PDBQT receptor file of N, H, CA, C and O in Angstrom, charges set to zero:
ATOM      1  N   MET A   1     -82.300  51.214 -10.548  1.00  0.00    +0.000 N 
ATOM      2  CA  MET A   1     -82.396  51.931  -9.301  1.00  0.00    +0.000 C 
ATOM      3  C   MET A   1     -83.551  52.909  -9.410  1.00  0.00    +0.000 C 
ATOM      4  O   MET A   1     -83.676  53.620 -10.407  1.00  0.00    +0.000 OA
ATOM      5  N   LEU A   2     -84.378  52.945  -8.409  1.00  0.00    +0.000 N 
ATOM      6  H   LEU A   2     -84.277  52.367  -7.599  1.00  0.00    +0.000 HD
ATOM      7  CA  LEU A   2     -85.520  53.854  -8.366  1.00  0.00    +0.000 C 
ATOM      8  C   LEU A   2     -85.195  54.989  -7.405  1.00  0.00    +0.000 C 
ATOM      9  O   LEU A   2     -84.886  54.758  -6.236  1.00  0.00    +0.000 OA
ATOM     10  N   VAL A   3     -85.270  56.224  -7.913  1.00  0.00    +0.000 N 
ATOM     11  H   VAL A   3     -85.521  56.411  -8.863  1.00  0.00    +0.000 HD
ATOM     12  CA  VAL A   3     -84.954  57.411  -7.127  1.00  0.00    +0.000 C 
ATOM     13  C   VAL A   3     -86.199  58.268  -7.016  1.00  0.00    +0.000 C 
ATOM     14  O   VAL A   3     -86.922  58.449  -7.996  1.00  0.00    +0.000 OA
ATOM     15  N   GLY A   4     -86.450  58.793  -5.835  1.00  0.00    +0.000 N 
ATOM     16  H   GLY A   4     -85.862  58.646  -5.039  1.00  0.00    +0.000 HD
ATOM     17  CA  GLY A   4     -87.576  59.698  -5.625  1.00  0.00    +0.000 C 
ATOM     18  C   GLY A   4     -87.210  60.760  -4.611  1.00  0.00    +0.000 C 
ATOM     19  O   GLY A   4     -86.677  60.445  -3.547  1.00  0.00    +0.000 OA
ATOM     20  N   ASP A   5     -87.486  61.997  -4.924  1.00  0.00    +0.000 N 
ATOM     21  H   ASP A   5     -87.919  62.252  -5.788  1.00  0.00    +0.000 HD
ATOM     22  CA  ASP A   5     -87.155  63.128  -4.042  1.00  0.00    +0.000 C 
ATOM     23  C   ASP A   5     -85.670  63.168  -3.700  1.00  0.00    +0.000 C 
ATOM     24  O   ASP A   5     -85.294  63.538  -2.587  1.00  0.00    +0.000 OA
ATOM     25  N   GLY A   6     -84.819  62.782  -4.669  1.00  0.00    +0.000 N 
ATOM     26  H   GLY A   6     -85.125  62.482  -5.572  1.00  0.00    +0.000 HD
ATOM     27  CA  GLY A   6     -83.377  62.830  -4.459  1.00  0.00    +0.000 C 
ATOM     28  C   GLY A   6     -82.814  61.720  -3.604  1.00  0.00    +0.000 C 
ATOM     29  O   GLY A   6     -81.650  61.778  -3.208  1.00  0.00    +0.000 OA
ATOM     30  N   LYS A   7     -83.625  60.692  -3.303  1.00  0.00    +0.000 N 
ATOM     31  H   LYS A   7     -84.571  60.644  -3.624  1.00  0.00    +0.000 HD
ATOM     32  CA  LYS A   7     -83.170  59.581  -2.468  1.00  0.00    +0.000 C 
ATOM     33  C   LYS A   7     -83.377  58.259  -3.192  1.00  0.00    +0.000 C 
ATOM     34  O   LYS A   7     -84.317  58.112  -3.973  1.00  0.00    +0.000 OA
ATOM     35  N   ILE A   8     -82.495  57.299  -2.932  1.00  0.00    +0.000 N 
ATOM     36  H   ILE A   8     -81.731  57.418  -2.298  1.00  0.00    +0.000 HD
ATOM     37  CA  ILE A   8     -82.650  55.959  -3.493  1.00  0.00    +0.000 C 
ATOM     38  C   ILE A   8     -83.793  55.271  -2.769  1.00  0.00    +0.000 C 
ATOM     39  O   ILE A   8     -83.777  55.141  -1.545  1.00  0.00    +0.000 OA
ATOM     40  N   ILE A   9     -84.787  54.830  -3.534  1.00  0.00    +0.000 N 
ATOM     41  H   ILE A   9     -84.800  54.936  -4.528  1.00  0.00    +0.000 HD
ATOM     42  CA  ILE A   9     -85.953  54.151  -2.973  1.00  0.00    +0.000 C 
ATOM     43  C   ILE A   9     -85.812  52.638  -3.099  1.00  0.00    +0.000 C 
ATOM     44  O   ILE A   9     -86.156  51.890  -2.184  1.00  0.00    +0.000 OA
ATOM     45  N   GLU A  10     -85.299  52.199  -4.251  1.00  0.00    +0.000 N 
ATOM     46  H   GLU A  10     -85.019  52.806  -4.994  1.00  0.00    +0.000 HD
ATOM     47  CA  GLU A  10     -85.200  50.753  -4.495  1.00  0.00    +0.000 C 
ATOM     48  C   GLU A  10     -84.070  50.474  -5.472  1.00  0.00    +0.000 C 
ATOM     49  O   GLU A  10     -83.846  51.236  -6.412  1.00  0.00    +0.000 OA
ATOM     50  N   ILE A  11     -83.362  49.375  -5.243  1.00  0.00    +0.000 N 
ATOM     51  H   ILE A  11     -83.544  48.756  -4.480  1.00  0.00    +0.000 HD
ATOM     52  CA  ILE A  11     -82.363  48.885  -6.185  1.00  0.00    +0.000 C 
ATOM     53  C   ILE A  11     -82.794  47.489  -6.579  1.00  0.00    +0.000 C 
ATOM     54  O   ILE A  11     -82.888  46.595  -5.739  1.00  0.00    +0.000 OA
ATOM     55  N   SER A  12     -83.057  47.308  -7.872  1.00  0.00    +0.000 N 
ATOM     56  H   SER A  12     -82.981  48.035  -8.554  1.00  0.00    +0.000 HD
ATOM     57  CA  SER A  12     -83.575  46.029  -8.346  1.00  0.00    +0.000 C 
ATOM     58  C   SER A  12     -83.322  45.898  -9.840  1.00  0.00    +0.000 C 
ATOM     59  O   SER A  12     -83.167  46.898 -10.541  1.00  0.00    +0.000 OA
ATOM     60  N   GLY A  13     -83.281  44.686 -10.313  1.00  0.00    +0.000 N 
ATOM     61  H   GLY A  13     -83.407  43.874  -9.744  1.00  0.00    +0.000 HD
ATOM     62  CA  GLY A  13     -83.158  44.439 -11.742  1.00  0.00    +0.000 C 
ATOM     63  C   GLY A  13     -84.498  44.384 -12.443  1.00  0.00    +0.000 C 
ATOM     64  O   GLY A  13     -84.558  44.188 -13.657  1.00  0.00    +0.000 OA
ATOM     65  N   SER A  14     -85.583  44.558 -11.683  1.00  0.00    +0.000 N 
ATOM     66  H   SER A  14     -85.534  44.717 -10.698  1.00  0.00    +0.000 HD
ATOM     67  CA  SER A  14     -86.914  44.438 -12.288  1.00  0.00    +0.000 C 
ATOM     68  C   SER A  14     -87.903  45.445 -11.684  1.00  0.00    +0.000 C 
ATOM     69  O   SER A  14     -88.931  45.055 -11.130  1.00  0.00    +0.000 OA
ATOM     70  N   ILE A  15     -87.590  46.721 -11.792  1.00  0.00    +0.000 N 
ATOM     71  H   ILE A  15     -86.754  47.038 -12.241  1.00  0.00    +0.000 HD
ATOM     72  CA  ILE A  15     -88.504  47.758 -11.313  1.00  0.00    +0.000 C 
ATOM     73  C   ILE A  15     -89.583  47.959 -12.367  1.00  0.00    +0.000 C 
ATOM     74  O   ILE A  15     -89.277  48.150 -13.544  1.00  0.00    +0.000 OA
ATOM     75  N   LYS A  16     -90.838  47.916 -11.950  1.00  0.00    +0.000 N 
ATOM     76  H   LYS A  16     -91.087  47.760 -10.994  1.00  0.00    +0.000 HD
ATOM     77  CA  LYS A  16     -91.953  48.068 -12.883  1.00  0.00    +0.000 C 
ATOM     78  C   LYS A  16     -92.060  49.519 -13.343  1.00  0.00    +0.000 C 
ATOM     79  O   LYS A  16     -92.018  50.442 -12.529  1.00  0.00    +0.000 OA
ATOM     80  N   SER A  17     -92.199  49.708 -14.643  1.00  0.00    +0.000 N 
ATOM     81  H   SER A  17     -92.233  48.958 -15.304  1.00  0.00    +0.000 HD
ATOM     82  CA  SER A  17     -92.302  51.061 -15.183  1.00  0.00    +0.000 C 
ATOM     83  C   SER A  17     -93.749  51.537 -15.184  1.00  0.00    +0.000 C 
ATOM     84  O   SER A  17     -94.687  50.739 -15.182  1.00  0.00    +0.000 OA
ATOM     85  N   SER A  18     -93.902  52.850 -15.188  1.00  0.00    +0.000 N 
ATOM     86  H   SER A  18     -93.141  53.498 -15.190  1.00  0.00    +0.000 HD
ATOM     87  CA  SER A  18     -95.222  53.466 -15.282  1.00  0.00    +0.000 C 
ATOM     88  C   SER A  18     -95.060  54.812 -15.972  1.00  0.00    +0.000 C 
ATOM     89  O   SER A  18     -93.941  55.219 -16.284  1.00  0.00    +0.000 OA
ATOM     90  N   ASN A  19     -96.158  55.498 -16.210  1.00  0.00    +0.000 N 
ATOM     91  H   ASN A  19     -97.067  55.168 -15.957  1.00  0.00    +0.000 HD
ATOM     92  CA  ASN A  19     -96.103  56.799 -16.866  1.00  0.00    +0.000 C 
ATOM     93  C   ASN A  19     -95.413  57.849 -16.001  1.00  0.00    +0.000 C 
ATOM     94  O   ASN A  19     -94.966  58.872 -16.520  1.00  0.00    +0.000 OA
ATOM     95  N   GLU A  20     -95.319  57.619 -14.698  1.00  0.00    +0.000 N 
ATOM     96  H   GLU A  20     -95.683  56.789 -14.276  1.00  0.00    +0.000 HD
ATOM     97  CA  GLU A  20     -94.730  58.585 -13.777  1.00  0.00    +0.000 C 
ATOM     98  C   GLU A  20     -93.223  58.400 -13.613  1.00  0.00    +0.000 C 
ATOM     99  O   GLU A  20     -92.573  59.193 -12.931  1.00  0.00    +0.000 OA
ATOM    100  N   ILE A  21     -92.662  57.359 -14.232  1.00  0.00    +0.000 N 
ATOM    101  H   ILE A  21     -93.190  56.714 -14.785  1.00  0.00    +0.000 HD
ATOM    102  CA  ILE A  21     -91.247  57.039 -14.062  1.00  0.00    +0.000 C 
ATOM    103  C   ILE A  21     -90.498  57.288 -15.365  1.00  0.00    +0.000 C 
ATOM    104  O   ILE A  21     -90.914  56.829 -16.429  1.00  0.00    +0.000 OA
ATOM    105  N   GLU A  22     -89.383  58.022 -15.273  1.00  0.00    +0.000 N 
ATOM    106  H   GLU A  22     -89.045  58.395 -14.409  1.00  0.00    +0.000 HD
ATOM    107  CA  GLU A  22     -88.497  58.206 -16.422  1.00  0.00    +0.000 C 
ATOM    108  C   GLU A  22     -87.404  57.147 -16.329  1.00  0.00    +0.000 C 
ATOM    109  O   GLU A  22     -86.722  57.044 -15.309  1.00  0.00    +0.000 OA
ATOM    110  N   ILE A  23     -87.239  56.370 -17.380  1.00  0.00    +0.000 N 
ATOM    111  H   ILE A  23     -87.793  56.454 -18.208  1.00  0.00    +0.000 HD
ATOM    112  CA  ILE A  23     -86.233  55.312 -17.401  1.00  0.00    +0.000 C 
ATOM    113  C   ILE A  23     -85.007  55.817 -18.147  1.00  0.00    +0.000 C 
ATOM    114  O   ILE A  23     -85.105  56.275 -19.286  1.00  0.00    +0.000 OA
ATOM    115  N   ILE A  24     -83.850  55.729 -17.496  1.00  0.00    +0.000 N 
ATOM    116  H   ILE A  24     -83.770  55.356 -16.572  1.00  0.00    +0.000 HD
ATOM    117  CA  ILE A  24     -82.578  56.092 -18.114  1.00  0.00    +0.000 C 
ATOM    118  C   ILE A  24     -81.725  54.834 -18.120  1.00  0.00    +0.000 C 
ATOM    119  O   ILE A  24     -81.373  54.321 -17.058  1.00  0.00    +0.000 OA
ATOM    120  N   ASN A  25     -81.391  54.335 -19.297  1.00  0.00    +0.000 N 
ATOM    121  H   ASN A  25     -81.677  54.752 -20.159  1.00  0.00    +0.000 HD
ATOM    122  CA  ASN A  25     -80.649  53.092 -19.441  1.00  0.00    +0.000 C 
ATOM    123  C   ASN A  25     -79.156  53.403 -19.545  1.00  0.00    +0.000 C 
ATOM    124  O   ASN A  25     -78.723  54.041 -20.504  1.00  0.00    +0.000 OA
ATOM    125  N   LEU A  26     -78.372  52.959 -18.572  1.00  0.00    +0.000 N 
ATOM    126  H   LEU A  26     -78.723  52.441 -17.793  1.00  0.00    +0.000 HD
ATOM    127  CA  LEU A  26     -76.925  53.192 -18.539  1.00  0.00    +0.000 C 
ATOM    128  C   LEU A  26     -76.198  51.868 -18.316  1.00  0.00    +0.000 C 
ATOM    129  O   LEU A  26     -75.600  51.673 -17.258  1.00  0.00    +0.000 OA
ATOM    130  N   PRO A  27     -76.234  50.952 -19.287  1.00  0.00    +0.000 N 
ATOM    131  CA  PRO A  27     -75.738  49.591 -19.057  1.00  0.00    +0.000 C 
ATOM    132  C   PRO A  27     -74.229  49.457 -18.874  1.00  0.00    +0.000 C 
ATOM    133  O   PRO A  27     -73.784  48.485 -18.265  1.00  0.00    +0.000 OA
ATOM    134  N   LYS A  28     -73.427  50.392 -19.377  1.00  0.00    +0.000 N 
ATOM    135  H   LYS A  28     -73.789  51.181 -19.872  1.00  0.00    +0.000 HD
ATOM    136  CA  LYS A  28     -71.973  50.228 -19.302  1.00  0.00    +0.000 C 
ATOM    137  C   LYS A  28     -71.321  51.189 -18.313  1.00  0.00    +0.000 C 
ATOM    138  O   LYS A  28     -70.105  51.380 -18.345  1.00  0.00    +0.000 OA
ATOM    139  N   LEU A  29     -72.113  51.790 -17.440  1.00  0.00    +0.000 N 
ATOM    140  H   LEU A  29     -73.100  51.635 -17.414  1.00  0.00    +0.000 HD
ATOM    141  CA  LEU A  29     -71.574  52.745 -16.482  1.00  0.00    +0.000 C 
ATOM    142  C   LEU A  29     -71.644  52.184 -15.069  1.00  0.00    +0.000 C 
ATOM    143  O   LEU A  29     -72.401  51.250 -14.802  1.00  0.00    +0.000 OA
ATOM    144  N   THR A  30     -70.865  52.748 -14.176  1.00  0.00    +0.000 N 
ATOM    145  H   THR A  30     -70.251  53.507 -14.393  1.00  0.00    +0.000 HD
ATOM    146  CA  THR A  30     -70.848  52.350 -12.774  1.00  0.00    +0.000 C 
ATOM    147  C   THR A  30     -71.421  53.478 -11.939  1.00  0.00    +0.000 C 
ATOM    148  O   THR A  30     -71.026  54.633 -12.100  1.00  0.00    +0.000 OA
ATOM    149  N   LEU A  31     -72.333  53.162 -11.065  1.00  0.00    +0.000 N 
ATOM    150  H   LEU A  31     -72.653  52.223 -10.934  1.00  0.00    +0.000 HD
ATOM    151  CA  LEU A  31     -72.948  54.149 -10.187  1.00  0.00    +0.000 C 
ATOM    152  C   LEU A  31     -72.191  54.194  -8.865  1.00  0.00    +0.000 C 
ATOM    153  O   LEU A  31     -72.019  53.169  -8.205  1.00  0.00    +0.000 OA
ATOM    154  N   LEU A  32     -71.737  55.396  -8.479  1.00  0.00    +0.000 N 
ATOM    155  H   LEU A  32     -71.877  56.229  -9.015  1.00  0.00    +0.000 HD
ATOM    156  CA  LEU A  32     -71.038  55.585  -7.213  1.00  0.00    +0.000 C 
ATOM    157  C   LEU A  32     -71.837  56.538  -6.339  1.00  0.00    +0.000 C 
ATOM    158  O   LEU A  32     -72.383  57.519  -6.842  1.00  0.00    +0.000 OA
ATOM    159  N   PRO A  33     -71.917  56.271  -5.040  1.00  0.00    +0.000 N 
ATOM    160  CA  PRO A  33     -72.583  57.226  -4.144  1.00  0.00    +0.000 C 
ATOM    161  C   PRO A  33     -71.881  58.581  -4.191  1.00  0.00    +0.000 C 
ATOM    162  O   PRO A  33     -70.669  58.646  -4.399  1.00  0.00    +0.000 OA
ATOM    163  N   GLY A  34     -72.622  59.641  -4.001  1.00  0.00    +0.000 N 
ATOM    164  H   GLY A  34     -73.606  59.588  -3.832  1.00  0.00    +0.000 HD
ATOM    165  CA  GLY A  34     -72.086  60.990  -4.126  1.00  0.00    +0.000 C 
ATOM    166  C   GLY A  34     -70.965  61.331  -3.161  1.00  0.00    +0.000 C 
ATOM    167  O   GLY A  34     -70.112  62.153  -3.495  1.00  0.00    +0.000 OA
ATOM    168  N   LEU A  35     -70.933  60.735  -1.985  1.00  0.00    +0.000 N 
ATOM    169  H   LEU A  35     -71.626  60.067  -1.714  1.00  0.00    +0.000 HD
ATOM    170  CA  LEU A  35     -69.908  61.072  -1.003  1.00  0.00    +0.000 C 
ATOM    171  C   LEU A  35     -68.814  60.023  -0.905  1.00  0.00    +0.000 C 
ATOM    172  O   LEU A  35     -68.041  60.030   0.053  1.00  0.00    +0.000 OA
ATOM    173  N   MET A  36     -68.735  59.130  -1.867  1.00  0.00    +0.000 N 
ATOM    174  H   MET A  36     -69.364  59.125  -2.645  1.00  0.00    +0.000 HD
ATOM    175  CA  MET A  36     -67.708  58.094  -1.845  1.00  0.00    +0.000 C 
ATOM    176  C   MET A  36     -66.372  58.674  -2.285  1.00  0.00    +0.000 C 
ATOM    177  O   MET A  36     -66.315  59.438  -3.249  1.00  0.00    +0.000 OA
ATOM    178  N   ASP A  37     -65.304  58.322  -1.593  1.00  0.00    +0.000 N 
ATOM    179  H   ASP A  37     -65.350  57.701  -0.810  1.00  0.00    +0.000 HD
ATOM    180  CA  ASP A  37     -63.965  58.753  -1.973  1.00  0.00    +0.000 C 
ATOM    181  C   ASP A  37     -63.419  57.740  -2.966  1.00  0.00    +0.000 C 
ATOM    182  O   ASP A  37     -62.980  56.658  -2.577  1.00  0.00    +0.000 OA
ATOM    183  N   ALA A  38     -63.444  58.087  -4.246  1.00  0.00    +0.000 N 
ATOM    184  H   ALA A  38     -63.801  58.966  -4.563  1.00  0.00    +0.000 HD
ATOM    185  CA  ALA A  38     -62.983  57.170  -5.287  1.00  0.00    +0.000 C 
ATOM    186  C   ALA A  38     -61.460  57.169  -5.407  1.00  0.00    +0.000 C 
ATOM    187  O   ALA A  38     -60.904  56.337  -6.124  1.00  0.00    +0.000 OA
ATOM    188  N   HIS A  39     -60.778  58.079  -4.721  1.00  0.00    +0.000 N 
ATOM    189  H   HIS A  39     -61.229  58.755  -4.137  1.00  0.00    +0.000 HD
ATOM    190  CA  HIS A  39     -59.316  58.151  -4.764  1.00  0.00    +0.000 C 
ATOM    191  C   HIS A  39     -58.766  57.553  -3.471  1.00  0.00    +0.000 C 
ATOM    192  O   HIS A  39     -58.649  58.245  -2.459  1.00  0.00    +0.000 OA
ATOM    193  N   VAL A  40     -58.436  56.290  -3.510  1.00  0.00    +0.000 N 
ATOM    194  H   VAL A  40     -58.531  55.728  -4.331  1.00  0.00    +0.000 HD
ATOM    195  CA  VAL A  40     -57.902  55.618  -2.325  1.00  0.00    +0.000 C 
ATOM    196  C   VAL A  40     -56.596  54.913  -2.675  1.00  0.00    +0.000 C 
ATOM    197  O   VAL A  40     -56.359  54.552  -3.828  1.00  0.00    +0.000 OA
ATOM    198  N   HIS A  41     -55.763  54.726  -1.674  1.00  0.00    +0.000 N 
ATOM    199  H   HIS A  41     -55.955  55.019  -0.738  1.00  0.00    +0.000 HD
ATOM    200  CA  HIS A  41     -54.518  53.987  -1.835  1.00  0.00    +0.000 C 
ATOM    201  C   HIS A  41     -54.635  52.717  -1.003  1.00  0.00    +0.000 C 
ATOM    202  O   HIS A  41     -54.814  52.783   0.213  1.00  0.00    +0.000 OA
ATOM    203  N   LEU A  42     -54.537  51.583  -1.644  1.00  0.00    +0.000 N 
ATOM    204  H   LEU A  42     -54.391  51.529  -2.632  1.00  0.00    +0.000 HD
ATOM    205  CA  LEU A  42     -54.715  50.310  -0.956  1.00  0.00    +0.000 C 
ATOM    206  C   LEU A  42     -53.410  49.739  -0.428  1.00  0.00    +0.000 C 
ATOM    207  O   LEU A  42     -53.401  48.676   0.192  1.00  0.00    +0.000 OA
ATOM    208  N   ILE A  43     -52.290  50.449  -0.674  1.00  0.00    +0.000 N 
ATOM    209  H   ILE A  43     -52.297  51.313  -1.178  1.00  0.00    +0.000 HD
ATOM    210  CA  ILE A  43     -51.001  50.013  -0.142  1.00  0.00    +0.000 C 
ATOM    211  C   ILE A  43     -50.352  51.197   0.571  1.00  0.00    +0.000 C 
ATOM    212  O   ILE A  43     -50.758  52.340   0.364  1.00  0.00    +0.000 OA
ATOM    213  N   GLY A  44     -49.376  50.942   1.382  1.00  0.00    +0.000 N 
ATOM    214  H   GLY A  44     -49.046  50.013   1.550  1.00  0.00    +0.000 HD
ATOM    215  CA  GLY A  44     -48.670  52.030   2.042  1.00  0.00    +0.000 C 
ATOM    216  C   GLY A  44     -48.415  51.726   3.503  1.00  0.00    +0.000 C 
ATOM    217  O   GLY A  44     -47.278  51.428   3.870  1.00  0.00    +0.000 OA
ATOM    218  N   ASN A  45     -49.426  51.789   4.349  1.00  0.00    +0.000 N 
ATOM    219  H   ASN A  45     -50.349  52.031   4.051  1.00  0.00    +0.000 HD
ATOM    220  CA  ASN A  45     -49.261  51.557   5.777  1.00  0.00    +0.000 C 
ATOM    221  C   ASN A  45     -49.333  50.057   6.055  1.00  0.00    +0.000 C 
ATOM    222  O   ASN A  45     -50.412  49.465   6.030  1.00  0.00    +0.000 OA
ATOM    223  N   THR A  46     -48.192  49.455   6.317  1.00  0.00    +0.000 N 
ATOM    224  H   THR A  46     -47.315  49.935   6.337  1.00  0.00    +0.000 HD
ATOM    225  CA  THR A  46     -48.159  48.003   6.555  1.00  0.00    +0.000 C 
ATOM    226  C   THR A  46     -48.423  47.650   8.015  1.00  0.00    +0.000 C 
ATOM    227  O   THR A  46     -48.440  46.471   8.366  1.00  0.00    +0.000 OA
ATOM    228  N   ASP A  47     -48.629  48.658   8.876  1.00  0.00    +0.000 N 
ATOM    229  H   ASP A  47     -48.615  49.616   8.590  1.00  0.00    +0.000 HD
ATOM    230  CA  ASP A  47     -48.907  48.396  10.294  1.00  0.00    +0.000 C 
ATOM    231  C   ASP A  47     -50.361  48.029  10.545  1.00  0.00    +0.000 C 
ATOM    232  O   ASP A  47     -50.697  47.575  11.638  1.00  0.00    +0.000 OA
ATOM    233  N   LEU A  48     -51.215  48.213   9.573  1.00  0.00    +0.000 N 
ATOM    234  H   LEU A  48     -50.942  48.582   8.685  1.00  0.00    +0.000 HD
ATOM    235  CA  LEU A  48     -52.634  47.928   9.765  1.00  0.00    +0.000 C 
ATOM    236  C   LEU A  48     -52.864  46.425   9.811  1.00  0.00    +0.000 C 
ATOM    237  O   LEU A  48     -52.346  45.687   8.973  1.00  0.00    +0.000 OA
ATOM    238  N   LYS A  49     -53.621  45.983  10.766  1.00  0.00    +0.000 N 
ATOM    239  H   LYS A  49     -54.042  46.583  11.447  1.00  0.00    +0.000 HD
ATOM    240  CA  LYS A  49     -53.957  44.563  10.907  1.00  0.00    +0.000 C 
ATOM    241  C   LYS A  49     -55.462  44.415  10.751  1.00  0.00    +0.000 C 
ATOM    242  O   LYS A  49     -56.215  45.291  11.177  1.00  0.00    +0.000 OA
ATOM    243  N   GLY A  50     -55.910  43.328  10.151  1.00  0.00    +0.000 N 
ATOM    244  H   GLY A  50     -55.298  42.616   9.805  1.00  0.00    +0.000 HD
ATOM    245  CA  GLY A  50     -57.345  43.154  10.071  1.00  0.00    +0.000 C 
ATOM    246  C   GLY A  50     -57.841  42.215   9.089  1.00  0.00    +0.000 C 
ATOM    247  O   GLY A  50     -59.052  42.024   8.973  1.00  0.00    +0.000 OA
TER     248      GLY A  50
């Protein structure tokens, strides 16, 4: 993932590196958006249709 000015610029498996880019390798971690609610309940209200 390429980030610039605090925003995601590109998501790719082959971003070209340069002297201006810092590469951080995190192969076993999961990236979540900052405002994502990771605490959800997928069961409970059975009235929902969809």
